[in-house]
N, C-alpha and C positions, 0 to 999 in steps of 0.2 A: 498537569499530569508529572511524571518525572519519569525520566531514562537513564540508560547508564549503559556502559559497555558490557561483553558478556561474562568477565570476570568480578565486574567490582560492584559493591552494594549500590542498589537505585538510588539517585541522586535528582532533586528539582530540577524540572525540564519545562521551560520557558517558550514555547513557540511563539514566533513572531507572529504579529496581527495577519489579519488577512485584510490583503491592501484593493480598492476597486479595480476591476478590469477595466483597460483602456487598452485598446488594441492598436499599435501605431502603424504606419506606413511600412515598418519592418518585420510586420508581421504578413502583411499582403503575401508575400514568397510562399509561405505555408498553405494560405487559404488558395492560392492558384494551383496545386498539386492534388493530383486525383488521388481516390480513396484506394489502401492497400489491397491487396489481395483476401480471398477469403480465409478469415482466423479459423485459426484450427484448436479452439479449445475445446476439450470435450463436455467438462462440467465444472460448477463451483467449487463443489463440495465433493469428499468423497463418498461414494453412495447415491449422488445424485444424477439423475436420467432426464430430466428436463432441458429441452433444445430444442431448437427452431431445424428446418430443413438445410439450412446453411452453416449450424453446427456454433452458433452466435450463441454465447450465454452471457447475460449481463443480469443486472439487479432484479430485475422482474423473476429470472427463472429460479430465484430460491424462494419457495413458497411456504415453507418452515416456519415458525417462529422460531427467533436468535434464541439459544439458551446459553448458559453458562458453562464452564468447562469445570471440573472435578480438581482437587489438587495432582498435578501429574499428569494429568489427561493433556493430550493435544489433538489436533486434527488437520486434516490436510485440505486445501483450498484452492483454487483455480484463480488466477489475477489476469482479466484479458484487459491488454491495453486501450482497445477503442470503447472499453465502457468507463463512464466519467466515474461510476459508483459501483464497486464491489463487494456487495454482502457478502460478509463471511460466515454468518448464522451462528457467531460467536459473541455473546454476551458478555460483556466485561466487566468486572466487578469494582467499584470502587476499594482503593486501597488495596488490591490484592496486585500480586506482579506476574509479567505475563512475558515471554519471546515470540517476538515475529522472526521466523527463521527463511528464505529464499534459497531454493535446490534448483541453483542455474544448470544443474549437469541432466536432469531429466528430460524427457521427452526431445531429443536431439533432431525429430522431424516437422518439430514446428518453426514457425518463421519466428527472427530473431527478434530480442527486444529493440527497436526501431521507429524511431518518430519521423514515417515516410520516409527519404533518403538517408536522414542522417542516424550514424552509427550513435549508440548510446550504452549505458549499462546500468543497473540497476542502482547503484554506489553512486557512480559520478554523474550519471544525466549523461548529455550530451558529451562525446568526446571527439579526439583529431583538432580539426582546423575550426570545428563547429564550436568549443568549449568554451572560448571568452564571449563569441554571441549568446548564449545558452546562459552564462552569468547575466548578462545585461537582461534577458528576457524571463528570466525565472521571475522577476519581481511580477510579473503581468499574469502568472501562473497562480494554481489553485491553492500552493502552498510555496509561497513567498522566501520561505526560512530553508526550503530544501533545492539541489541542484535541477536545472529544467530536465525533466524526463526521466528522475529516480523516482525509484517507489516512494510512494506516500500513503497515506492515512488519517484516519480522525474517525472519533467515536460519534455516532448520529448526529452528524452534521455540525459538529464542534470545531473547533481550531483545528486545521491541518497540522501534520506536524512529517519528520524526514524518518523513512523508515531503513531505507538503503538497504543492502543484503542480509542484514541482521541488527534487531532491535530489544534491547532488555529494558522495561518500564512497568512502572507501577500505576495505576489509573487513578485519575484524580477524580473519576465522576464513574458513574453504569450506563451501560449504553450497548448498542450494537457495534460490532468494530467493522469500519471499511477500508480498504485498499483500491488504489488506484496509480496509473501514471501520472506525474506531475505534470501536467499541460495546461494550456491555456482553454478558458471556458470555450465550448464551441468549435475547437480545433481538435477534437477526438478522433474525428471520422478518418483521419488518414495515419493512424496509430498500429503499430504491429507487434507481434509477439503477445506469449501468455507467458506467466511464471508459476510453477509448482511452489506454495510456500506452507511452511508448517507454522501453526498457531499452538502455543504449549503455554498452560499454566502453570507457574513454578511452584514447588513445594518448599513453602517459607518456611525457617527456621522456628521452632517453639522459642517466644519471645515473652513467655509467661514469668513472673518472678520466681526464682527460688527460694521454695521455704527456708526460713532461720531456723536452725536448731537451739533448744532453748539451751 
């Protein structure tokens, strides 16, 4: 996959390879914590009404098949921090450019993006006094190259990559885009927070050669 900032051309992006999950004694403090309060996510995608009685929505709630976006088309999705895999319903196409953008100002009544009792942001992950520990623990997380509890993604089970609050990228393969909080496998139960995310297919400029005049 190739990724770039919001104003520069897409550049080649090589995420760090996934590392074996090895949870040591340092992680036991997280396991000892209880689950967070009821998640208040309403739906995974705009227009979806699939939800259970607790309003918990995860991967299985997206019943329709993923589809590609037309050039310039965008779609809103909901990311639940408790869900290891949030399906977006968006099938990215190899070689096409996309933007993933988080709207952190919406739904202020929802729980904040928080890893049990640890404050975090989608860009930096763990904040405050926990940030140095987050830098160490991120190597045990699903996406070792991203900050602990930052927003991350993958294409149909491929190598995870860092998203943060906004990412422009060119897909190196085709498949459904999934999003998630960058946490340790098995420790998603105490996560809190939901995000509204917009995924847009960028209208690429015409790169066809200009015909030469005789």
